[in-house]
C-alpha positions in Angstrom: 5.6 -6.7 -13.4 7.6 -5.1 -10.7 6.2 -3.1 -7.7 8.6 -0.7 -6.1 7.5 0.7 -2.7 9.0 3.6 -0.9 8.4 6.1 1.9 8.7 4.1 5.0 10.7 5.3 8.0 10.7 6.1 11.7 8.1 8.5 13.0 6.8 9.4 16.4 3.2 8.6 17.4 0.8 11.2 16.0 3.1 11.8 13.0 2.5 11.2 9.3 4.1 9.2 6.5 3.3 8.8 2.9 4.0 5.5 1.1 4.3 5.3 -2.6 4.4 2.3 -5.0 5.0 2.3 -8.7 4.3 -0.6 -11.0 6.6 -1.1 -14.0 7.1 -3.8 -16.6 5.0 -5.3 -19.3 1.2 -5.2 -18.7 -2.0 -4.1 -20.3 -3.5 -2.5 -17.2 -3.2 -2.4 -13.5 -6.5 -3.3 -11.8 -7.0 -3.4 -8.1 -4.2 -2.1 -5.9 -3.7 -2.5 -2.2 -1.5 -2.0 0.8 -0.9 -4.7 3.3 1.2 -4.7 6.4 2.9 -7.3 8.5 3.6 -6.5 12.1 6.6 -8.3 13.8 5.6 -11.9 14.5 2.2 -11.6 12.9 0.6 -12.4 9.6 0.3 -10.0 6.7 -3.0 -8.2 6.8 -4.9 -6.0 4.4 -4.8 -2.2 5.2 -6.6 -0.7 2.2 -7.6 -1.4 -1.3 -8.5 0.8 -4.3 -10.0 -0.2 -7.6 -9.1 1.3 -10.9 -12.2 3.5 -10.8 -11.3 4.7 -7.3 -13.5 2.7 -5.0 -11.7 2.2 -1.7 -12.0 -0.1 1.3 -10.1 0.3 4.6 -9.6 -2.0 7.5 -11.5 -0.5 10.6 -8.3 0.2 12.5 -7.1 2.8 9.9 -10.4 4.4 8.9 -10.2 8.2 9.3 -6.4 8.2 9.5 -5.2 6.6 6.3 -6.0 7.5 2.7 -5.3 5.4 -0.3 -5.1 7.0 -3.7 -3.8 6.1 -7.1 -2.7 7.7 -10.4 -3.6 5.4 -13.3 -1.5 7.3 -15.8 1.6 6.8 -13.6 0.7 3.3 -12.4 1.2 4.4 -8.8 -0.7 3.9 -5.6 -0.1 5.9 -2.4 -1.0 5.6 1.2 -1.2 8.7 3.3 -0.9 7.8 6.9 -1.8 10.3 9.6 -2.1 10.2 13.3 0.1 7.2 13.4 0.1 4.8 16.3 2.7 2.4 17.6 0.4 -0.5 16.5 0.8 0.7 12.9 4.4 -0.4 13.0 5.2 -3.1 10.4 6.4 -3.8 6.9 4.0 -2.4 4.4 3.6 -4.2 1.1 2.2 -2.9 -2.1 0.0 -5.4 -4.0 -1.6 -5.2 -7.5 -3.5 -7.1 -10.0 -2.1 -6.7 -13.5 -3.6 -7.7 -16.8 -1.2 -9.1 -19.4 -3.0 -10.0 -22.6 -5.8 -12.2 -21.4 -4.2 -13.2 -18.2 -4.7 -11.5 -14.8 -2.0 -12.1 -12.1 -1.3 -10.8 -8.7 2.0 -9.2 -7.7 3.7 -8.1 -4.5 6.3 -5.3 -3.9 9.3 -5.8 -1.7 7.9 -4.0 1.4 8.8 -0.8 3.2 9.3 -0.6 6.9 7.3 1.8 9.0 8.2 2.2 12.7 6.1 4.3 15.0 7.6 5.1 18.3 5.6 5.9 21.4 
């Protein structure tokens, strides 16, 4: 299973970006999907998750600004980021649980860099 993330870039504070991640390869289904981010010199932290049925959870710092969504038919997950702040800067990673036969495994994408300038 491969996760390909895209959509990062440089944006001024207050601006918006939309990240996308598509899952490909051999799997029965994609279950929970999520976005994580890793700021320079810090650990990778959860930003938002979404279940296959659409239940979402956000970290407090992005509530009201970020929206996670998914398209199960296209095996994609998106993160709409509005009102961006410099502290949102980091590498954003897509994460997914994929079911292959009777086995469920967790996968990471390669990351996409988001830089928010003040």
